[in-house]
C-alpha positions as CSV (number, residue, x, y, z in Angstrom):
1,M,-4.2,2.9,-6.5
2,A,-3.2,-0.8,-6.8
3,V,-2.4,-3.9,-4.8
4,A,0.9,-5.7,-5.4
5,E,3.3,-8.2,-3.9
6,N,5.9,-7.3,-6.5
7,L,6.3,-3.5,-6.9
8,E,8.8,-3.7,-9.7
9,G,6.5,-6.1,-11.6
10,L,3.6,-3.7,-11.2
11,I,5.6,-0.8,-12.6
12,Q,6.7,-2.9,-15.6
13,L,3.1,-3.9,-16.2
14,L,1.8,-0.4,-16.2
15,Q,4.7,1.3,-18.0
16,P,4.2,0.3,-21.7
17,G,2.5,2.9,-23.8
18,R,3.4,5.8,-21.4
19,L,6.0,8.4,-22.4
20,E,6.9,9.5,-18.9
21,K,8.6,7.0,-16.5
22,L,6.2,5.9,-13.9
23,H,7.0,5.9,-10.2
24,F,5.2,5.4,-6.9
25,V,4.0,8.5,-5.2
26,R,3.0,6.7,-1.9
27,L,3.3,3.2,-0.6
28,I,1.1,1.9,2.2
29,W,1.9,-1.5,3.5
30,T,-0.7,-3.8,5.1
31,P,-0.4,-7.1,6.9
32,G,-1.1,-9.2,3.8
33,L,-2.6,-9.2,0.3
34,A,-6.1,-10.0,1.4
35,V,-6.2,-7.0,3.7
36,A,-4.7,-4.8,1.0
37,R,-7.3,-6.0,-1.5
38,T,-10.2,-5.4,0.9
39,I,-8.9,-1.9,1.7
40,V,-8.5,-1.0,-2.0
41,V,-11.9,-2.4,-3.0
42,G,-13.6,-0.3,-0.3
43,A,-11.7,2.9,-1.3
44,E,-12.5,2.2,-5.0
45,R,-16.2,1.7,-4.2
46,F,-16.3,5.1,-2.4
47,V,-14.5,6.9,-5.2
48,T,-16.9,5.4,-7.8
49,D,-20.0,6.0,-5.7
50,T,-19.1,9.7,-5.3
51,G,-18.6,10.2,-9.0
52,H,-14.8,10.7,-9.0
53,A,-13.9,7.6,-11.0
54,L,-13.8,7.0,-14.8
55,G,-13.6,3.3,-15.2
56,Q,-10.6,2.1,-13.2
57,H,-9.0,5.6,-13.2
58,W,-9.5,8.1,-10.3
59,F,-9.0,11.4,-12.2
60,G,-11.2,13.4,-9.8
61,A,-9.6,12.2,-6.6
62,G,-6.3,13.7,-5.5
63,I,-3.5,11.6,-3.9
64,D,-4.3,13.0,-0.4
65,V,-8.0,12.0,-0.8
66,L,-7.0,8.5,-1.9
67,E,-4.6,8.1,1.0
68,D,-7.3,9.3,3.4
69,L,-9.7,6.7,2.0
70,I,-7.2,3.9,2.4
71,V,-6.5,4.9,6.0
72,A,-10.3,5.1,6.6
73,E,-10.9,1.7,5.2
74,A,-8.0,0.2,7.2
75,T,-9.4,1.8,10.3
76,R,-12.8,0.4,9.5
77,L,-11.2,-3.1,9.3
78,K,-9.2,-2.4,12.4
79,S,-6.1,-3.2,10.4
80,P,-2.7,-1.6,10.9
81,T,-0.9,0.1,8.0
82,W,2.6,1.4,7.6
83,S,4.3,3.9,5.5
84,H,7.4,2.8,3.7
85,P,9.8,4.3,6.2
86,E,7.8,2.8,9.1
87,L,7.9,-0.6,7.5
88,I,11.7,-0.4,7.0
89,A,12.2,0.6,10.6
90,R,9.9,-2.2,11.8
91,L,11.8,-4.8,9.8
92,K,15.2,-3.5,11.0
93,G,14.0,-3.7,14.6
94,K,12.8,-7.3,14.0
95,E,16.2,-8.1,12.4
96,N,18.0,-6.6,15.4
97,R,15.9,-8.5,17.9
98,E,16.6,-11.8,16.1
99,A,20.3,-11.1,16.0
100,D,20.3,-10.3,19.7
101,R,18.5,-13.6,20.4
102,F,20.9,-15.5,18.2
103,A,23.9,-13.9,20.0
104,A,22.4,-14.9,23.4
105,G,22.1,-18.5,22.2
106,M,18.3,-18.5,21.9
107,F,17.3,-19.8,18.5
């Protein structure tokens, strides 16, 4: 569980010293870094308070539990979140609307 603006940079930072190639299991997009940090801090606090953390590692919490915690924190903040496919669809829709406005002569 981490917050990043640069996903490739995060993987490169975490990869040294690991035999297996790291990859993302789930991506959850938020409307900005401040929101993402607030969500992750809340989820980390819950995992730590319930005894499922060892330092900054969440060995006792499965990926589904972590995702549920993130969704719960986002709900508490009344913040939207998007899966990776949802964000791609959202960006494509925005791009298409902008192209339609440009074609109609509205800049």
